C-alpha positions in Angstrom: 0.0 0.0 0.0 1.3 3.4 -0.9 0.6 6.1 1.6 0.2 9.7 0.6 2.2 12.5 2.2 -1.0 13.8 3.8 -1.4 10.4 5.5 2.1 10.7 6.9 1.5 14.2 8.1 -1.7 13.2 9.9 0.1 10.2 11.5 3.0 12.3 12.8 1.3 15.6 13.4 0.5 14.8 17.1 4.0 13.4 17.7 6.1 16.4 16.6 6.5 19.9 17.9 8.3 23.0 16.7 11.5 24.0 18.5 12.7 27.6 18.5 16.2 28.0 17.0 18.5 30.8 17.8 21.9 31.8 16.7 24.5 32.1 19.5 28.3 32.4 19.7 28.7 28.6 19.3 26.2 28.3 16.4 27.4 27.1 13.0 25.1 28.8 10.5 25.2 28.1 6.8 25.4 31.3 4.8 24.3 29.8 1.4 23.3 33.2 0.0 22.1 36.6 1.1 19.5 36.1 3.8 19.8 32.3 3.5 20.6 31.0 7.0 20.2 27.4 8.1 21.1 26.9 11.8 21.3 23.1 11.6 24.1 23.1 9.0 26.5 20.2 9.3 30.2 20.1 8.5 33.0 18.0 7.3 34.6 16.2 10.1 38.1 14.8 9.5 39.1 12.5 12.3 42.6 11.1 12.7 43.2 8.0 14.8 46.9 7.9 15.8 48.8 7.0 19.0 49.3 9.9 21.3 52.6 11.7 20.7 53.1 10.1 17.4 53.4 12.2 14.2 50.6 12.0 11.6 51.6 10.0 8.6 53.1 12.3 5.9 50.4 11.6 3.3 47.6 12.3 5.8 49.3 15.5 7.0 49.6 16.7 3.4 45.9 16.0 2.8 44.8 17.8 6.0 47.1 20.7 5.2 45.5 21.0 1.7 42.0 20.9 3.2 42.9 23.7 5.6 44.7 25.8 3.0 43.0 28.8 1.4 42.4 26.8 -1.7 40.8 23.9 0.3 38.6 26.3 2.3 37.6 28.0 -1.0 36.6 24.6 -2.4 34.5 23.9 0.7 32.9 27.4 0.5 32.0 26.7 -3.1 29.9 23.7 -1.9 27.9 25.8 0.6 24.9 26.3 -1.6 24.8 22.9 -3.2 25.9 20.7 -0.3 25.7 22.9 2.8 29.3 22.7 3.8 30.8 25.7 5.6 34.4 26.7 5.6 36.1 27.2 9.0 36.0 30.6 10.6 39.6 32.2 10.8 39.9 31.5 14.5 38.9 27.9 14.2 41.1 27.5 11.1 44.1 28.7 13.1 43.4 26.2 15.9 43.2 23.3 13.4 46.3 24.3 11.6 48.2 24.4 14.9 47.2 20.8 15.5 49.2 19.8 12.4 52.5 21.2 13.7 
C-alpha cells in the first residue's frame, strides 16, 4: 500500500513539535546566500586515529594541510549552496592548523 504525504502528516502531526532555533556564539550557521541562513548546518569532520605523541603520517598531514589551506577552504565554500558545507572561521582554522604542527 502506498501512503500519501498527507497520511504521513496526519500520523506524525501529534508526535512532533516545533522547536525555536536561535543563533548564538557557538552556532554554525550556513550562509548559502544573502539572507539564506540554516542553523542546523553540518560540517565536514576529518578525524585522525593515531597513537598519542606520534606524528601524523606524511600523506595524511599533506591531505589535511590541503583541506585547511586557502584553496581547500575556498573549495569547501564553493559547496555551501549545493551541499551545505561551511568553511572554518579564521579563529577555528588557526586552531586546526596548529594541531598539524
